[in-house]
NUMI-649474 format. One record per residue (C-alpha): y, z, x. Coordinates in steps of 0.5 Angstrom, whole numbers, plus 500, padded with zeros to 3 digits. Layout:
# residues N
SITE, Y, Z, X
...
END
This chain:
# residues 566
SITE, 500, 500, 500
SITE, 507, 499, 502
SITE, 510, 505, 503
SITE, 518, 505, 501
SITE, 520, 511, 504
SITE, 518, 510, 512
SITE, 525, 509, 515
SITE, 528, 503, 515
SITE, 533, 499, 511
SITE, 531, 500, 504
SITE, 534, 493, 502
SITE, 528, 490, 505
SITE, 523, 493, 501
SITE, 524, 495, 494
SITE, 526, 491, 488
SITE, 530, 496, 485
SITE, 531, 504, 484
SITE, 532, 509, 479
SITE, 537, 515, 480
SITE, 534, 520, 476
SITE, 537, 527, 473
SITE, 533, 533, 474
SITE, 530, 532, 467
SITE, 527, 525, 469
SITE, 532, 521, 465
SITE, 536, 515, 468
SITE, 543, 516, 471
SITE, 543, 509, 474
SITE, 539, 503, 476
SITE, 541, 500, 483
SITE, 538, 493, 485
SITE, 535, 491, 491
SITE, 535, 483, 490
SITE, 538, 478, 485
SITE, 531, 476, 482
SITE, 529, 483, 480
SITE, 536, 484, 477
SITE, 536, 478, 473
SITE, 529, 480, 470
SITE, 530, 487, 468
SITE, 537, 488, 468
SITE, 538, 488, 460
SITE, 532, 492, 459
SITE, 534, 498, 464
SITE, 541, 498, 462
SITE, 538, 499, 455
SITE, 534, 505, 458
SITE, 540, 508, 461
SITE, 544, 508, 455
SITE, 538, 511, 451
SITE, 537, 516, 457
SITE, 529, 514, 457
SITE, 525, 517, 462
SITE, 522, 511, 467
SITE, 516, 516, 469
SITE, 514, 516, 462
SITE, 514, 509, 461
SITE, 510, 507, 467
SITE, 505, 513, 466
SITE, 507, 516, 472
SITE, 505, 523, 473
SITE, 510, 528, 475
SITE, 506, 531, 481
SITE, 504, 524, 484
SITE, 510, 522, 489
SITE, 507, 515, 491
SITE, 502, 510, 489
SITE, 501, 504, 484
SITE, 502, 503, 477
SITE, 501, 497, 472
SITE, 506, 495, 467
SITE, 505, 490, 462
SITE, 501, 485, 466
SITE, 504, 486, 473
SITE, 502, 491, 479
SITE, 508, 495, 482
SITE, 508, 500, 488
SITE, 513, 506, 487
SITE, 515, 512, 491
SITE, 519, 518, 489
SITE, 524, 521, 494
SITE, 529, 527, 493
SITE, 536, 526, 492
SITE, 542, 531, 492
SITE, 543, 536, 487
SITE, 535, 536, 485
SITE, 536, 529, 483
SITE, 530, 524, 485
SITE, 530, 517, 487
SITE, 524, 513, 484
SITE, 523, 506, 488
SITE, 520, 501, 485
SITE, 517, 494, 488
SITE, 513, 489, 484
SITE, 507, 487, 488
SITE, 507, 480, 491
SITE, 501, 476, 491
SITE, 503, 470, 496
SITE, 500, 473, 502
SITE, 493, 474, 498
SITE, 494, 467, 495
SITE, 495, 464, 502
SITE, 489, 467, 505
SITE, 485, 465, 500
SITE, 487, 458, 500
SITE, 486, 457, 507
SITE, 479, 460, 507
SITE, 478, 453, 503
SITE, 480, 449, 508
SITE, 474, 446, 512
SITE, 477, 446, 519
SITE, 478, 453, 523
SITE, 485, 456, 522
SITE, 488, 461, 527
SITE, 495, 464, 527
SITE, 497, 468, 533
SITE, 504, 472, 534
SITE, 508, 471, 540
SITE, 504, 476, 544
SITE, 498, 472, 542
SITE, 495, 478, 538
SITE, 491, 475, 532
SITE, 495, 475, 525
SITE, 490, 471, 521
SITE, 483, 467, 522
SITE, 480, 463, 516
SITE, 473, 463, 514
SITE, 471, 457, 518
SITE, 474, 459, 524
SITE, 470, 466, 523
SITE, 464, 461, 522
SITE, 465, 457, 528
SITE, 466, 464, 533
SITE, 461, 468, 529
SITE, 466, 473, 527
SITE, 463, 477, 521
SITE, 467, 477, 515
SITE, 468, 484, 515
SITE, 471, 485, 522
SITE, 478, 486, 522
SITE, 482, 482, 527
SITE, 489, 483, 526
SITE, 493, 485, 532
SITE, 487, 484, 537
SITE, 489, 480, 543
SITE, 486, 473, 544
SITE, 483, 474, 550
SITE, 480, 481, 548
SITE, 476, 476, 543
SITE, 474, 470, 547
SITE, 472, 470, 554
SITE, 476, 464, 557
SITE, 482, 463, 562
SITE, 489, 464, 560
SITE, 491, 457, 564
SITE, 486, 453, 559
SITE, 487, 456, 553
SITE, 490, 452, 547
SITE, 494, 458, 544
SITE, 496, 461, 551
SITE, 499, 454, 553
SITE, 503, 453, 546
SITE, 506, 460, 547
SITE, 508, 459, 554
SITE, 511, 452, 553
SITE, 513, 453, 546
SITE, 511, 445, 545
SITE, 505, 443, 541
SITE, 498, 442, 544
SITE, 494, 436, 541
SITE, 487, 435, 541
SITE, 485, 439, 547
SITE, 477, 441, 548
SITE, 476, 448, 549
SITE, 470, 451, 552
SITE, 469, 459, 551
SITE, 465, 465, 550
SITE, 466, 469, 544
SITE, 465, 477, 544
SITE, 458, 477, 542
SITE, 456, 472, 548
SITE, 456, 465, 544
SITE, 458, 459, 548
SITE, 462, 455, 544
SITE, 466, 448, 544
SITE, 472, 446, 540
SITE, 477, 441, 539
SITE, 484, 444, 538
SITE, 491, 443, 536
SITE, 496, 448, 537
SITE, 503, 448, 534
SITE, 509, 453, 536
SITE, 512, 457, 530
SITE, 520, 458, 531
SITE, 525, 461, 527
SITE, 531, 457, 529
SITE, 530, 457, 537
SITE, 526, 464, 537
SITE, 519, 463, 538
SITE, 515, 467, 533
SITE, 508, 465, 534
SITE, 503, 459, 534
SITE, 498, 456, 529
SITE, 492, 453, 532
SITE, 487, 448, 528
SITE, 480, 448, 531
SITE, 474, 443, 530
SITE, 467, 444, 532
SITE, 462, 438, 532
SITE, 459, 440, 525
SITE, 466, 440, 522
SITE, 467, 433, 525
SITE, 461, 430, 522
SITE, 463, 433, 515
SITE, 470, 430, 515
SITE, 467, 424, 517
SITE, 462, 424, 511
SITE, 467, 426, 507
SITE, 473, 421, 509
SITE, 467, 415, 508
SITE, 466, 418, 501
SITE, 473, 418, 499
SITE, 475, 411, 502
SITE, 469, 408, 498
SITE, 472, 412, 492
SITE, 479, 410, 493
SITE, 477, 402, 494
SITE, 472, 403, 487
SITE, 478, 406, 483
SITE, 483, 400, 486
SITE, 478, 395, 484
SITE, 476, 398, 477
SITE, 484, 399, 475
SITE, 485, 392, 477
SITE, 480, 388, 473
SITE, 479, 393, 467
SITE, 485, 394, 462
SITE, 483, 397, 456
SITE, 486, 394, 450
SITE, 482, 397, 445
SITE, 475, 398, 442
SITE, 470, 393, 440
SITE, 463, 393, 437
SITE, 460, 393, 445
SITE, 463, 400, 446
SITE, 458, 403, 441
SITE, 452, 405, 445
SITE, 445, 406, 443
SITE, 440, 402, 439
SITE, 437, 408, 434
SITE, 435, 405, 427
SITE, 441, 409, 424
SITE, 446, 407, 429
SITE, 444, 400, 429
SITE, 444, 400, 421
SITE, 451, 402, 421
SITE, 454, 397, 426
SITE, 450, 391, 423
SITE, 454, 393, 416
SITE, 460, 394, 420
SITE, 460, 387, 423
SITE, 458, 384, 416
SITE, 464, 387, 412
SITE, 469, 386, 418
SITE, 472, 379, 417
SITE, 473, 381, 409
SITE, 479, 384, 407
SITE, 476, 390, 403
SITE, 477, 397, 404
SITE, 472, 401, 408
SITE, 471, 409, 408
SITE, 467, 411, 415
SITE, 463, 418, 413
SITE, 461, 422, 419
SITE, 462, 429, 423
SITE, 467, 430, 428
SITE, 465, 426, 435
SITE, 461, 421, 432
SITE, 466, 415, 434
SITE, 469, 414, 427
SITE, 475, 411, 431
SITE, 471, 407, 435
SITE, 468, 404, 429
SITE, 475, 403, 426
SITE, 478, 399, 432
SITE, 472, 395, 432
SITE, 472, 393, 425
SITE, 479, 391, 426
SITE, 478, 387, 432
SITE, 473, 383, 429
SITE, 477, 381, 423
SITE, 482, 376, 421
SITE, 487, 381, 422
SITE, 486, 382, 430
SITE, 492, 379, 432
SITE, 496, 384, 428
SITE, 497, 392, 430
SITE, 492, 397, 429
SITE, 495, 404, 427
SITE, 492, 410, 427
SITE, 494, 417, 423
SITE, 490, 423, 424
SITE, 491, 427, 418
SITE, 488, 433, 420
SITE, 493, 434, 426
SITE, 499, 432, 423
SITE, 503, 438, 419
SITE, 504, 436, 412
SITE, 511, 436, 412
SITE, 511, 430, 417
SITE, 506, 426, 414
SITE, 510, 423, 409
SITE, 516, 421, 414
SITE, 510, 418, 419
SITE, 507, 414, 414
SITE, 513, 411, 409
SITE, 518, 412, 415
SITE, 525, 415, 413
SITE, 532, 413, 411
SITE, 538, 416, 415
SITE, 541, 422, 411
SITE, 534, 423, 408
SITE, 534, 430, 411
SITE, 538, 434, 417
SITE, 538, 429, 423
SITE, 534, 424, 420
SITE, 535, 417, 422
SITE, 533, 410, 419
SITE, 526, 409, 422
SITE, 520, 405, 420
SITE, 513, 409, 418
SITE, 506, 407, 420
SITE, 505, 402, 413
SITE, 511, 398, 416
SITE, 508, 398, 423
SITE, 501, 396, 421
SITE, 504, 390, 417
SITE, 499, 385, 417
SITE, 494, 389, 420
SITE, 490, 395, 419
SITE, 492, 402, 418
SITE, 486, 408, 420
SITE, 487, 414, 416
SITE, 482, 419, 420
SITE, 480, 425, 416
SITE, 483, 423, 410
SITE, 480, 429, 406
SITE, 484, 434, 411
SITE, 491, 431, 407
SITE, 494, 435, 401
SITE, 492, 432, 394
SITE, 500, 431, 393
SITE, 500, 426, 399
SITE, 494, 423, 397
SITE, 497, 421, 390
SITE, 503, 418, 394
SITE, 498, 414, 398
SITE, 494, 412, 392
SITE, 500, 409, 389
SITE, 503, 405, 395
SITE, 496, 402, 395
SITE, 495, 400, 388
SITE, 503, 397, 388
SITE, 502, 394, 395
SITE, 510, 397, 395
SITE, 513, 404, 398
SITE, 519, 407, 399
SITE, 522, 410, 406
SITE, 523, 418, 405
SITE, 530, 418, 402
SITE, 530, 410, 401
SITE, 532, 407, 395
SITE, 529, 400, 396
SITE, 522, 398, 395
SITE, 518, 395, 401
SITE, 512, 390, 400
SITE, 506, 391, 404
SITE, 500, 388, 406
SITE, 495, 393, 410
SITE, 488, 394, 410
SITE, 486, 401, 410
SITE, 480, 404, 414
SITE, 479, 411, 412
SITE, 474, 417, 414
SITE, 472, 423, 412
SITE, 468, 428, 416
SITE, 464, 431, 411
SITE, 460, 428, 405
SITE, 466, 425, 400
SITE, 462, 426, 394
SITE, 462, 434, 396
SITE, 470, 433, 398
SITE, 471, 431, 391
SITE, 467, 436, 387
SITE, 471, 441, 392
SITE, 478, 438, 390
SITE, 479, 436, 397
SITE, 479, 429, 396
SITE, 482, 425, 389
SITE, 477, 422, 386
SITE, 481, 416, 384
SITE, 483, 415, 391
SITE, 476, 416, 394
SITE, 474, 410, 389
SITE, 480, 406, 391
SITE, 478, 406, 399
SITE, 471, 406, 399
SITE, 469, 399, 397
SITE, 465, 399, 403
SITE, 462, 406, 405
SITE, 459, 406, 412
SITE, 455, 413, 414
SITE, 455, 414, 422
SITE, 449, 418, 424
SITE, 450, 425, 428
SITE, 448, 425, 435
SITE, 442, 429, 433
SITE, 440, 424, 429
SITE, 439, 418, 434
SITE, 437, 423, 440
SITE, 433, 417, 443
SITE, 440, 414, 445
SITE, 441, 420, 450
SITE, 439, 416, 456
SITE, 443, 410, 454
SITE, 449, 414, 452
SITE, 449, 418, 459
SITE, 448, 412, 463
SITE, 454, 409, 460
SITE, 459, 415, 461
SITE, 457, 416, 468
SITE, 458, 408, 470
SITE, 465, 408, 466
SITE, 467, 414, 469
SITE, 464, 414, 476
SITE, 470, 411, 479
SITE, 474, 417, 478
SITE, 470, 422, 482
SITE, 469, 422, 490
SITE, 462, 424, 489
SITE, 458, 424, 482
SITE, 451, 425, 481
SITE, 446, 419, 479
SITE, 440, 423, 477
SITE, 438, 429, 472
SITE, 433, 434, 472
SITE, 428, 434, 467
SITE, 430, 441, 465
SITE, 437, 438, 463
SITE, 434, 433, 459
SITE, 430, 438, 455
SITE, 436, 442, 454
SITE, 440, 436, 452
SITE, 434, 434, 447
SITE, 434, 440, 444
SITE, 441, 442, 443
SITE, 444, 440, 436
SITE, 450, 437, 439
SITE, 455, 440, 433
SITE, 461, 436, 437
SITE, 456, 429, 437
SITE, 458, 424, 442
SITE, 464, 427, 444
SITE, 461, 433, 446
SITE, 456, 430, 450
SITE, 461, 426, 454
SITE, 465, 432, 455
SITE, 459, 436, 458
SITE, 458, 430, 463
SITE, 465, 430, 465
SITE, 465, 437, 466
SITE, 459, 437, 470
SITE, 462, 431, 475
SITE, 468, 435, 476
SITE, 464, 441, 478
SITE, 458, 438, 482
SITE, 458, 435, 489
SITE, 450, 434, 489
SITE, 446, 427, 487
SITE, 442, 431, 482
SITE, 445, 434, 475
SITE, 442, 441, 475
SITE, 443, 446, 469
SITE, 447, 450, 474
SITE, 453, 445, 473
SITE, 453, 445, 466
SITE, 458, 449, 462
SITE, 457, 456, 461
SITE, 456, 456, 453
SITE, 450, 451, 454
SITE, 447, 455, 460
SITE, 447, 461, 455
SITE, 444, 457, 450
SITE, 438, 455, 454
SITE, 437, 462, 457
SITE, 438, 466, 450
SITE, 435, 461, 444
SITE, 428, 461, 444
SITE, 428, 455, 440
SITE, 429, 451, 447
SITE, 422, 451, 449
SITE, 419, 446, 454
SITE, 416, 440, 449
SITE, 411, 438, 454
SITE, 407, 444, 456
SITE, 409, 448, 449
SITE, 411, 454, 453
SITE, 417, 458, 451
SITE, 421, 458, 458
SITE, 427, 462, 455
SITE, 428, 469, 455
SITE, 425, 473, 449
SITE, 431, 476, 445
SITE, 429, 483, 446
SITE, 429, 482, 453
SITE, 436, 480, 453
SITE, 442, 484, 453
SITE, 444, 485, 446
SITE, 452, 483, 447
SITE, 449, 476, 450
SITE, 445, 475, 444
SITE, 451, 477, 439
SITE, 455, 472, 443
SITE, 450, 467, 443
SITE, 449, 467, 436
SITE, 457, 468, 435
SITE, 458, 462, 439
SITE, 453, 457, 435
SITE, 456, 459, 428
SITE, 463, 458, 431
SITE, 461, 451, 433
SITE, 457, 449, 427
SITE, 463, 451, 423
SITE, 468, 448, 427
SITE, 464, 441, 427
SITE, 463, 442, 419
SITE, 471, 443, 418
SITE, 473, 437, 423
SITE, 475, 442, 428
SITE, 481, 444, 423
SITE, 483, 451, 426
SITE, 486, 453, 419
SITE, 480, 451, 415
SITE, 475, 454, 419
SITE, 478, 461, 420
SITE, 479, 461, 412
SITE, 472, 459, 411
SITE, 470, 465, 416
SITE, 474, 470, 413
SITE, 478, 471, 420
SITE, 485, 470, 422
SITE, 487, 464, 426
SITE, 489, 467, 432
SITE, 482, 471, 432
SITE, 478, 464, 432
SITE, 483, 461, 437
SITE, 481, 467, 442
SITE, 474, 466, 440
SITE, 474, 459, 442
SITE, 477, 460, 449
SITE, 472, 466, 450
SITE, 466, 461, 449
SITE, 469, 455, 452
SITE, 469, 451, 446
SITE, 471, 444, 447
SITE, 476, 441, 441
END
């Protein structure tokens, strides 16, 4: 702990201090730096006016004169010193994590890093350098002289030469013996560290043959990845989905694709029905690009993601003066003129808004919000529901007349669990289409991962599968995808849920529930319930929270807790 009272200029140490009366209330606040004053001045000035006791606010015991405390989310050091007339100074300093952060950051650097002061006494040695010299992690090196740690000549030492000449020493090979008798050869580069013209110390970067080999391999992989990325981005320009982007040959999926391809050239309205993540927008764009309207715009509106107060102006546009700050602006119906408008998750829209859309479709005209002029429209409507539309009508979530108006053709998209035979094809497609974004990616998947993928219910469907693969590509540096590289919720599901048994041997490879920690069992079950509920309500937070009987904030907390992807 930094002791604030051991002499010297207090201005170098504290952020602020309170002068306290005999009864512990604040007499005044004095600031040690402008940052602390800006952050706390209003609060502490109010404390002084209200004669607060900071010791009580910070939960400081009267008999303790120095130590640490946590206030809010921050850590502070404090020290009490006697003042005149029985009063007390309470010095406060906020803990600064910069040094710790710098240390942890340098421990992730592949090459060795050593920092010395101007007297060649060690200030810091990172993890790689400790491994090169076989210095134990728990051995304190701060303050030890370079020549006490290594057996080498002062005249040929890279660090000593740098400190003596105050000039860089570039790529010098040192051969030395560590304190435990290990003979070591490294290539070193040292730079003097100056404050103005004053020498403060030196930093040295060292590389062993193993580090050079690792660097060479990494550089080769990075160079290859950058070239692949450049080639990919130069030749590929994504202009929208087509039927070629619908991956899989399962019978249910092919049936949906074939129906979509047949009706795409016609002008009829289409209703896509499928759970969240089944590819409804991929189908909608594919239908548009296979239609006679392909040369006009495709405009999509996610009805579940837009606040009710904004949907009307987004769809119909607004006229200047319609409401405070409004400008004349076209809506989605005007933007999609001659093309296609995709209303995603239509059942999430209010019945009142559905009524206005129905009227516009029936009349082929609409007015901007605040406008007085009817605008003619020629727009093909493709809409979607993330639940059974007939049930949505029964539950009064979808107007019956709008449903029949928009469902001239209804296409049901299968969930991923209904065409698991396409898993391998989907995985191969995702890996090949995203591999250029990563320096190193896996090309094989273990049987354990395949079994888990086949047994999992995939409430987020293809979108969730792609998220899982993207996560694994971000965290793995191996050629093979193993269970350890999967998101935590999938690993926990495998460990706890007994239904994930080995389909080949028939043996249950999971832990029996009564052998698992009770909290883990409860967490896994809660996670599963939340995922299924969110998928059922189209990942609409408010609707899911209402259905589960919990507050929106509580649901959001659990989503973050279990790493649920939305």
